[in-house]
PATI-869517 format. One record per atom (N, C-alpha, C, CB): residue number from 1; residue in three letters; atom name; x negated, y, z negated. Coordinates in nm, 2 decimals. Last residue first. Glycine has a CB too. Example, Ala and Ser with C-alpha at 12.3 -4.5 7.8 and 13.67 -1.06 7.14 Angstrom:
<nodes>
+-----+------+------+--------+--------+--------+
|  nr | rest | atom |     xx |     yy |     zz |
+-----+------+------+--------+--------+--------+
|   2 |  Ser |    N |  -1.28 |  -0.22 |  -0.71 |
|   2 |  Ser |   CA |  -1.37 |  -0.11 |  -0.71 |
|   2 |  Ser |    C |  -1.29 |   0.00 |  -0.79 |
|   2 |  Ser |   CB |  -1.41 |  -0.06 |  -0.57 |
|   1 |  Ala |    N |  -1.32 |  -0.57 |  -0.78 |
|   1 |  Ala |   CA |  -1.23 |  -0.45 |  -0.78 |
|   1 |  Ala |    C |  -1.32 |  -0.33 |  -0.78 |
|   1 |  Ala |   CB |  -1.13 |  -0.45 |  -0.90 |
+-----+------+------+--------+--------+--------+
</nodes>
This chain:
<nodes>
+-----+------+------+--------+--------+--------+
|  nr | rest | atom |     xx |     yy |     zz |
+-----+------+------+--------+--------+--------+
|  66 |  Tyr |    N |  -2.70 |   0.70 |  -1.08 |
|  66 |  Tyr |   CA |  -2.80 |   0.75 |  -1.18 |
|  66 |  Tyr |    C |  -2.93 |   0.73 |  -1.12 |
|  66 |  Tyr |   CB |  -2.78 |   0.68 |  -1.31 |
|  65 |  Gly |    N |  -2.38 |   0.78 |  -0.95 |
|  65 |  Gly |   CA |  -2.51 |   0.72 |  -0.94 |
|  65 |  Gly |    C |  -2.61 |   0.78 |  -1.03 |
|  65 |  Gly |   CB |  -2.56 |   0.74 |  -0.79 |
|  64 |  Gln |    N |  -2.04 |   0.71 |  -0.97 |
|  64 |  Gln |   CA |  -2.15 |   0.79 |  -1.03 |
|  64 |  Gln |    C |  -2.28 |   0.71 |  -1.01 |
|  64 |  Gln |   CB |  -2.13 |   0.82 |  -1.17 |
|  63 |  Glu |    N |  -1.75 |   0.75 |  -0.79 |
|  63 |  Glu |   CA |  -1.87 |   0.67 |  -0.81 |
|  63 |  Glu |    C |  -1.97 |   0.76 |  -0.87 |
|  63 |  Glu |   CB |  -1.91 |   0.60 |  -0.68 |
|  62 |  Leu |    N |  -1.40 |   0.73 |  -0.77 |
|  62 |  Leu |   CA |  -1.51 |   0.80 |  -0.83 |
|  62 |  Leu |    C |  -1.63 |   0.71 |  -0.85 |
|  62 |  Leu |   CB |  -1.47 |   0.88 |  -0.96 |
|  61 |  Arg |    N |  -1.13 |   0.75 |  -0.57 |
|  61 |  Arg |   CA |  -1.24 |   0.66 |  -0.61 |
|  61 |  Arg |    C |  -1.35 |   0.75 |  -0.66 |
|  61 |  Arg |   CB |  -1.28 |   0.56 |  -0.50 |
|  60 |  Thr |    N |  -0.78 |   0.76 |  -0.50 |
|  60 |  Thr |   CA |  -0.91 |   0.83 |  -0.54 |
|  60 |  Thr |    C |  -1.00 |   0.72 |  -0.59 |
|  60 |  Thr |   CB |  -0.88 |   0.93 |  -0.65 |
|  59 |  His |    N |  -0.50 |   0.81 |  -0.30 |
|  59 |  His |   CA |  -0.59 |   0.71 |  -0.36 |
|  59 |  His |    C |  -0.72 |   0.78 |  -0.39 |
|  59 |  His |   CB |  -0.62 |   0.59 |  -0.26 |
|  58 |  Val |    N |  -0.16 |   0.90 |  -0.31 |
|  58 |  Val |   CA |  -0.30 |   0.95 |  -0.31 |
|  58 |  Val |    C |  -0.39 |   0.84 |  -0.37 |
|  58 |  Val |   CB |  -0.32 |   1.08 |  -0.38 |
|  57 |  Glu |    N |   0.15 |   0.96 |  -0.16 |
|  57 |  Glu |   CA |   0.06 |   0.86 |  -0.21 |
|  57 |  Glu |    C |  -0.09 |   0.91 |  -0.20 |
|  57 |  Glu |   CB |   0.08 |   0.73 |  -0.14 |
|  56 |  Glu |    N |   0.35 |   1.23 |  -0.26 |
|  56 |  Glu |   CA |   0.28 |   1.16 |  -0.16 |
|  56 |  Glu |    C |   0.18 |   1.07 |  -0.23 |
|  56 |  Glu |   CB |   0.20 |   1.26 |  -0.07 |
|  55 |  Asp |    N |   0.68 |   1.36 |  -0.36 |
|  55 |  Asp |   CA |   0.55 |   1.30 |  -0.39 |
|  55 |  Asp |    C |   0.48 |   1.24 |  -0.26 |
|  55 |  Asp |   CB |   0.56 |   1.18 |  -0.49 |
|  54 |  Pro |    N |   0.83 |   1.67 |  -0.29 |
|  54 |  Pro |   CA |   0.83 |   1.53 |  -0.28 |
|  54 |  Pro |    C |   0.69 |   1.47 |  -0.30 |
|  54 |  Pro |   CB |   0.89 |   1.48 |  -0.15 |
|  53 |  Glu |    N |   0.76 |   1.93 |  -0.54 |
|  53 |  Glu |   CA |   0.79 |   1.89 |  -0.40 |
|  53 |  Glu |    C |   0.78 |   1.73 |  -0.40 |
|  53 |  Glu |   CB |   0.68 |   1.95 |  -0.31 |
|  52 |  Tyr |    N |   0.68 |   2.01 |  -0.79 |
|  52 |  Tyr |   CA |   0.82 |   1.97 |  -0.78 |
|  52 |  Tyr |    C |   0.86 |   1.93 |  -0.63 |
|  52 |  Tyr |   CB |   0.91 |   2.08 |  -0.82 |
|  51 |  Tyr |    N |   0.42 |   2.09 |  -0.76 |
|  51 |  Tyr |   CA |   0.45 |   1.97 |  -0.84 |
|  51 |  Tyr |    C |   0.59 |   1.92 |  -0.82 |
|  51 |  Tyr |   CB |   0.42 |   2.01 |  -0.99 |
|  50 |  Glu |    N |   0.44 |   2.33 |  -0.63 |
|  50 |  Glu |   CA |   0.40 |   2.22 |  -0.55 |
|  50 |  Glu |    C |   0.43 |   2.09 |  -0.62 |
|  50 |  Glu |   CB |   0.25 |   2.22 |  -0.51 |
|  49 |  Arg |    N |   0.48 |   2.52 |  -0.83 |
|  49 |  Arg |   CA |   0.60 |   2.47 |  -0.76 |
|  49 |  Arg |    C |   0.57 |   2.35 |  -0.67 |
|  49 |  Arg |   CB |   0.65 |   2.59 |  -0.67 |
|  48 |  Thr |    N |   0.26 |   2.40 |  -1.09 |
|  48 |  Thr |   CA |   0.30 |   2.49 |  -0.99 |
|  48 |  Thr |    C |   0.42 |   2.44 |  -0.92 |
|  48 |  Thr |   CB |   0.19 |   2.52 |  -0.89 |
|  47 |  Leu |    N |   0.20 |   2.36 |  -1.44 |
|  47 |  Leu |   CA |   0.24 |   2.31 |  -1.32 |
|  47 |  Leu |    C |   0.29 |   2.42 |  -1.22 |
|  47 |  Leu |   CB |   0.36 |   2.20 |  -1.34 |
|  46 |  Glu |    N |  -0.07 |   2.38 |  -1.65 |
|  46 |  Glu |   CA |   0.03 |   2.46 |  -1.60 |
|  46 |  Glu |    C |   0.07 |   2.40 |  -1.46 |
|  46 |  Glu |   CB |  -0.01 |   2.61 |  -1.59 |
|  45 |  Gln |    N |  -0.22 |   2.26 |  -1.95 |
|  45 |  Gln |   CA |  -0.19 |   2.23 |  -1.81 |
|  45 |  Gln |    C |  -0.07 |   2.32 |  -1.77 |
|  45 |  Gln |   CB |  -0.15 |   2.08 |  -1.79 |
|  44 |  Ala |    N |  -0.50 |   2.22 |  -2.17 |
|  44 |  Ala |   CA |  -0.38 |   2.29 |  -2.13 |
|  44 |  Ala |    C |  -0.35 |   2.25 |  -1.98 |
|  44 |  Ala |   CB |  -0.39 |   2.44 |  -2.15 |
|  43 |  Val |    N |  -0.72 |   2.06 |  -2.21 |
|  43 |  Val |   CA |  -0.65 |   2.11 |  -2.33 |
|  43 |  Val |    C |  -0.52 |   2.18 |  -2.30 |
|  43 |  Val |   CB |  -0.74 |   2.20 |  -2.41 |
|  42 |  Gln |    N |  -0.87 |   1.77 |  -2.06 |
|  42 |  Gln |   CA |  -0.80 |   1.90 |  -2.05 |
|  42 |  Gln |    C |  -0.73 |   1.93 |  -2.18 |
|  42 |  Gln |   CB |  -0.70 |   1.89 |  -1.93 |
|  41 |  Lys |    N |  -1.19 |   1.63 |  -2.11 |
|  41 |  Lys |   CA |  -1.05 |   1.62 |  -2.13 |
|  41 |  Lys |    C |  -0.99 |   1.76 |  -2.12 |
|  41 |  Lys |   CB |  -1.02 |   1.57 |  -2.27 |
|  40 |  Gly |    N |  -1.44 |   1.66 |  -1.84 |
|  40 |  Gly |   CA |  -1.39 |   1.65 |  -1.98 |
|  40 |  Gly |    C |  -1.24 |   1.66 |  -1.99 |
|  40 |  Gly |   CB |  -1.46 |   1.75 |  -2.07 |
|  39 |  Val |    N |  -1.54 |   1.65 |  -1.58 |
|  39 |  Val |   CA |  -1.56 |   1.77 |  -1.66 |
|  39 |  Val |    C |  -1.52 |   1.77 |  -1.81 |
|  39 |  Val |   CB |  -1.50 |   1.89 |  -1.60 |
|  38 |  Val |    N |  -1.48 |   1.39 |  -1.49 |
|  38 |  Val |   CA |  -1.61 |   1.45 |  -1.46 |
|  38 |  Val |    C |  -1.64 |   1.57 |  -1.56 |
|  38 |  Val |   CB |  -1.61 |   1.51 |  -1.32 |
|  37 |  Glu |    N |  -1.23 |   1.32 |  -1.57 |
|  37 |  Glu |   CA |  -1.34 |   1.22 |  -1.59 |
|  37 |  Glu |    C |  -1.47 |   1.29 |  -1.58 |
|  37 |  Glu |   CB |  -1.32 |   1.10 |  -1.50 |
|  36 |  Glu |    N |  -1.09 |   1.53 |  -1.47 |
|  36 |  Glu |   CA |  -1.10 |   1.52 |  -1.61 |
|  36 |  Glu |    C |  -1.21 |   1.42 |  -1.65 |
|  36 |  Glu |   CB |  -0.97 |   1.47 |  -1.68 |
|  35 |  Phe |    N |  -1.07 |   1.47 |  -1.20 |
|  35 |  Phe |   CA |  -1.16 |   1.58 |  -1.24 |
|  35 |  Phe |    C |  -1.19 |   1.57 |  -1.39 |
|  35 |  Phe |   CB |  -1.10 |   1.72 |  -1.20 |
|  34 |  Leu |    N |  -0.88 |   1.26 |  -1.22 |
|  34 |  Leu |   CA |  -1.02 |   1.24 |  -1.17 |
|  34 |  Leu |    C |  -1.12 |   1.34 |  -1.21 |
|  34 |  Leu |   CB |  -1.01 |   1.23 |  -1.01 |
|  33 |  Lys |    N |  -0.66 |   1.40 |  -1.32 |
|  33 |  Lys |   CA |  -0.72 |   1.29 |  -1.40 |
|  33 |  Lys |    C |  -0.86 |   1.26 |  -1.35 |
|  33 |  Lys |   CB |  -0.63 |   1.17 |  -1.40 |
|  32 |  Ala |    N |  -0.61 |   1.56 |  -1.10 |
|  32 |  Ala |   CA |  -0.65 |   1.62 |  -1.22 |
|  32 |  Ala |    C |  -0.72 |   1.52 |  -1.31 |
|  32 |  Ala |   CB |  -0.53 |   1.69 |  -1.30 |
|  31 |  Val |    N |  -0.52 |   1.36 |  -0.92 |
|  31 |  Val |   CA |  -0.64 |   1.44 |  -0.89 |
|  31 |  Val |    C |  -0.69 |   1.50 |  -1.02 |
|  31 |  Val |   CB |  -0.61 |   1.54 |  -0.78 |
|  30 |  Asn |    N |  -0.28 |   1.29 |  -1.05 |
|  30 |  Asn |   CA |  -0.39 |   1.19 |  -1.03 |
|  30 |  Asn |    C |  -0.52 |   1.26 |  -1.00 |
|  30 |  Asn |   CB |  -0.35 |   1.10 |  -0.91 |
|  29 |  Leu |    N |  -0.14 |   1.53 |  -1.04 |
|  29 |  Leu |   CA |  -0.18 |   1.48 |  -1.17 |
|  29 |  Leu |    C |  -0.29 |   1.37 |  -1.16 |
|  29 |  Leu |   CB |  -0.06 |   1.42 |  -1.24 |
|  28 |  Cys |    N |  -0.08 |   1.56 |  -0.77 |
|  28 |  Cys |   CA |  -0.18 |   1.65 |  -0.83 |
|  28 |  Cys |    C |  -0.23 |   1.60 |  -0.97 |
|  28 |  Cys |   CB |  -0.12 |   1.79 |  -0.84 |
|  27 |  Ser |    N |   0.13 |   1.38 |  -0.73 |
|  27 |  Ser |   CA |  -0.01 |   1.34 |  -0.69 |
|  27 |  Ser |    C |  -0.12 |   1.43 |  -0.74 |
|  27 |  Ser |   CB |  -0.02 |   1.33 |  -0.54 |
|  26 |  Lys |    N |   0.38 |   1.48 |  -0.78 |
|  26 |  Lys |   CA |   0.30 |   1.44 |  -0.89 |
|  26 |  Lys |    C |   0.16 |   1.39 |  -0.86 |
|  26 |  Lys |   CB |   0.37 |   1.33 |  -0.97 |
|  25 |  Gly |    N |   0.40 |   1.72 |  -0.51 |
|  25 |  Gly |   CA |   0.45 |   1.62 |  -0.60 |
|  25 |  Gly |    C |   0.36 |   1.59 |  -0.72 |
|  25 |  Gly |   CB |   0.49 |   1.49 |  -0.53 |
|  24 |  Pro |    N |   0.12 |   1.79 |  -0.29 |
|  24 |  Pro |   CA |   0.26 |   1.80 |  -0.33 |
|  24 |  Pro |    C |   0.30 |   1.69 |  -0.43 |
|  24 |  Pro |   CB |   0.35 |   1.80 |  -0.21 |
|  23 |  His |    N |  -0.17 |   1.94 |  -0.30 |
|  23 |  His |   CA |  -0.12 |   1.80 |  -0.33 |
|  23 |  His |    C |   0.03 |   1.82 |  -0.38 |
|  23 |  His |   CB |  -0.21 |   1.74 |  -0.45 |
|  22 |  Gly |    N |  -0.25 |   2.20 |  -0.26 |
|  22 |  Gly |   CA |  -0.24 |   2.11 |  -0.14 |
|  22 |  Gly |    C |  -0.20 |   1.97 |  -0.17 |
|  22 |  Gly |   CB |  -0.37 |   2.11 |  -0.07 |
|  21 |  Arg |    N |  -0.47 |   2.27 |  -0.53 |
|  21 |  Arg |   CA |  -0.37 |   2.32 |  -0.43 |
|  21 |  Arg |    C |  -0.37 |   2.22 |  -0.32 |
|  21 |  Arg |   CB |  -0.40 |   2.46 |  -0.38 |
|  20 |  Ile |    N |  -0.57 |   2.31 |  -0.86 |
|  20 |  Ile |   CA |  -0.55 |   2.21 |  -0.75 |
|  20 |  Ile |    C |  -0.44 |   2.26 |  -0.66 |
|  20 |  Ile |   CB |  -0.53 |   2.07 |  -0.81 |
|  19 |  Glu |    N |  -0.80 |   2.46 |  -1.06 |
|  19 |  Glu |   CA |  -0.68 |   2.49 |  -0.99 |
|  19 |  Glu |    C |  -0.68 |   2.39 |  -0.87 |
|  19 |  Glu |   CB |  -0.67 |   2.63 |  -0.94 |
|  18 |  Leu |    N |  -0.94 |   2.46 |  -1.38 |
|  18 |  Leu |   CA |  -0.93 |   2.39 |  -1.25 |
|  18 |  Leu |    C |  -0.80 |   2.42 |  -1.19 |
|  18 |  Leu |   CB |  -0.95 |   2.23 |  -1.27 |
|  17 |  Lys |    N |  -1.18 |   2.59 |  -1.60 |
|  17 |  Lys |   CA |  -1.04 |   2.60 |  -1.54 |
|  17 |  Lys |    C |  -1.04 |   2.54 |  -1.40 |
|  17 |  Lys |   CB |  -1.00 |   2.76 |  -1.54 |
|  16 |  Val |    N |  -1.35 |   2.52 |  -1.89 |
|  16 |  Val |   CA |  -1.34 |   2.49 |  -1.75 |
|  16 |  Val |    C |  -1.20 |   2.51 |  -1.71 |
|  16 |  Val |   CB |  -1.39 |   2.35 |  -1.71 |
|  15 |  Ser |    N |  -1.57 |   2.67 |  -2.13 |
|  15 |  Ser |   CA |  -1.44 |   2.62 |  -2.10 |
|  15 |  Ser |    C |  -1.43 |   2.61 |  -1.94 |
|  15 |  Ser |   CB |  -1.32 |   2.69 |  -2.16 |
|  14 |  Gly |    N |  -1.80 |   2.81 |  -2.19 |
|  14 |  Gly |   CA |  -1.81 |   2.67 |  -2.15 |
|  14 |  Gly |    C |  -1.68 |   2.61 |  -2.12 |
|  14 |  Gly |   CB |  -1.87 |   2.60 |  -2.26 |
|  13 |  Asp |    N |  -1.79 |   3.08 |  -2.22 |
|  13 |  Asp |   CA |  -1.78 |   3.00 |  -2.34 |
|  13 |  Asp |    C |  -1.78 |   2.85 |  -2.32 |
|  13 |  Asp |   CB |  -1.65 |   3.04 |  -2.41 |
|  12 |  Pro |    N |  -1.79 |   3.17 |  -1.95 |
|  12 |  Pro |   CA |  -1.91 |   3.19 |  -2.03 |
|  12 |  Pro |    C |  -1.90 |   3.11 |  -2.16 |
|  12 |  Pro |   CB |  -1.92 |   3.34 |  -2.07 |
|  11 |  Glu |    N |  -1.62 |   2.92 |  -1.75 |
|  11 |  Glu |   CA |  -1.62 |   3.04 |  -1.83 |
|  11 |  Glu |    C |  -1.75 |   3.05 |  -1.91 |
|  11 |  Glu |   CB |  -1.50 |   3.05 |  -1.92 |
|  10 |  Ile |    N |  -1.61 |   2.79 |  -1.45 |
|  10 |  Ile |   CA |  -1.67 |   2.76 |  -1.58 |
|  10 |  Ile |    C |  -1.69 |   2.90 |  -1.65 |
|  10 |  Ile |   CB |  -1.81 |   2.68 |  -1.56 |
|   9 |  Val |    N |  -1.36 |   2.69 |  -1.23 |
|   9 |  Val |   CA |  -1.43 |   2.80 |  -1.29 |
|   9 |  Val |    C |  -1.48 |   2.76 |  -1.42 |
|   9 |  Val |   CB |  -1.33 |   2.92 |  -1.30 |
|   8 |  Ile |    N |  -1.29 |   2.54 |  -0.93 |
|   8 |  Ile |   CA |  -1.34 |   2.51 |  -1.06 |
|   8 |  Ile |    C |  -1.41 |   2.64 |  -1.11 |
|   8 |  Ile |   CB |  -1.43 |   2.39 |  -1.06 |
|   7 |  Glu |    N |  -1.04 |   2.46 |  -0.71 |
|   7 |  Glu |   CA |  -1.12 |   2.58 |  -0.76 |
|   7 |  Glu |    C |  -1.16 |   2.54 |  -0.90 |
|   7 |  Glu |   CB |  -1.04 |   2.71 |  -0.75 |
|   6 |  Tyr |    N |  -0.97 |   2.29 |  -0.43 |
|   6 |  Tyr |   CA |  -1.00 |   2.27 |  -0.57 |
|   6 |  Tyr |    C |  -1.09 |   2.39 |  -0.61 |
|   6 |  Tyr |   CB |  -1.07 |   2.14 |  -0.59 |
|   5 |  Glu |    N |  -0.73 |   2.22 |  -0.17 |
|   5 |  Glu |   CA |  -0.83 |   2.31 |  -0.23 |
|   5 |  Glu |    C |  -0.84 |   2.29 |  -0.38 |
|   5 |  Glu |   CB |  -0.79 |   2.46 |  -0.20 |
|   4 |  Arg |    N |  -0.64 |   2.08 |   0.13 |
|   4 |  Arg |   CA |  -0.65 |   2.06 |  -0.01 |
|   4 |  Arg |    C |  -0.76 |   2.15 |  -0.06 |
|   4 |  Arg |   CB |  -0.68 |   1.91 |  -0.05 |
|   3 |  Thr |    N |  -0.41 |   2.12 |   0.39 |
|   3 |  Thr |   CA |  -0.54 |   2.15 |   0.34 |
|   3 |  Thr |    C |  -0.54 |   2.14 |   0.19 |
|   3 |  Thr |   CB |  -0.58 |   2.30 |   0.37 |
|   2 |  Gly |    N |  -0.18 |   1.85 |   0.45 |
|   2 |  Gly |   CA |  -0.23 |   1.98 |   0.46 |
|   2 |  Gly |    C |  -0.36 |   2.00 |   0.40 |
|   2 |  Gly |   CB |  -0.13 |   2.08 |   0.39 |
|   1 |  Met |    N |  -0.07 |   1.59 |   0.65 |
|   1 |  Met |   CA |  -0.14 |   1.62 |   0.53 |
|   1 |  Met |    C |  -0.20 |   1.76 |   0.55 |
|   1 |  Met |   CB |  -0.25 |   1.51 |   0.50 |
+-----+------+------+--------+--------+--------+
</nodes>
């Protein structure tokens, strides 16, 4: 398993840009869905060449404490 990187940019207009690196195959979509729960629904998506690599199994868990 390689290095995983997540870059979140919040623009002055409040829009959010997320770049996910290090998740080969469609596993990046699972990670994007997790971030979507936190920052809101995505309005656009651009797939990188990593998306077309063989898939890997990814498990995510999100807990929110109040």
